[in-house]
N, C-alpha and C positions, 0 to 999 in steps of 0.2 A: 081185247085185242084182236088185231088186225087179220086177214085173211093170209094164209102163210099154203104152200104148197109142196110136198116134198120129194127130195130127190136121192133117189140111193145111187150110189156110185160105191163099185168094186176096187178096192185096192192091196196090196200086198200087205200083209199085215205090219213090216216091217215097216215100210214107208206112212202106215196111220200112224204108228208108236210114235215115228220123227216126226211127222205131224203135228201132234198132239202135244208132244214134249214142246217142240218150239212157238206153237200156238200159247201155252202157256206160260213159257218164260216170257213171255209179251202180255202177260196177262188179259188175253184175247179167248174163247171157244173157238171150236174147229169149226163154228157154223158161221160165227162172224167173218172169219177170215175168209171162207168159202162164197159167201154170200160178195164179199168187199172184190175178190177175183172175180169175179161173173158180172157183176158192175163196172168194171176196170174192163175183160173183155169186149162186153157191148159199147163202151165208149171208142177203145181203142176200133172198133171196126163198123163205127158212124150207125148200130142202132140204139137209137133213142127208147129211152125208156120209159112205159107208160103210168106213170102216175104210181109205181109200187110201193112199200113200205121204207123202203130201202134206197130208194130211188136219190134222196139227197144225201149217202153217202161220198157218193165224188167228188162233191163239192167240199166238204165236212173234210176229208183227208188233206 
């Protein structure tokens, strides 16, 4: 298993429930979606990825 770091995010419980429902409707975990959001954000801001496990997600989508 590759190395992972934990990111703790505090959000409104109603937003969390809605987000998890939307992810589930697309057969994705909330972690998968958040990882892709981070990859997309970094790409938009010209931040290169340093070979992490999800570096290929942006190309796969």
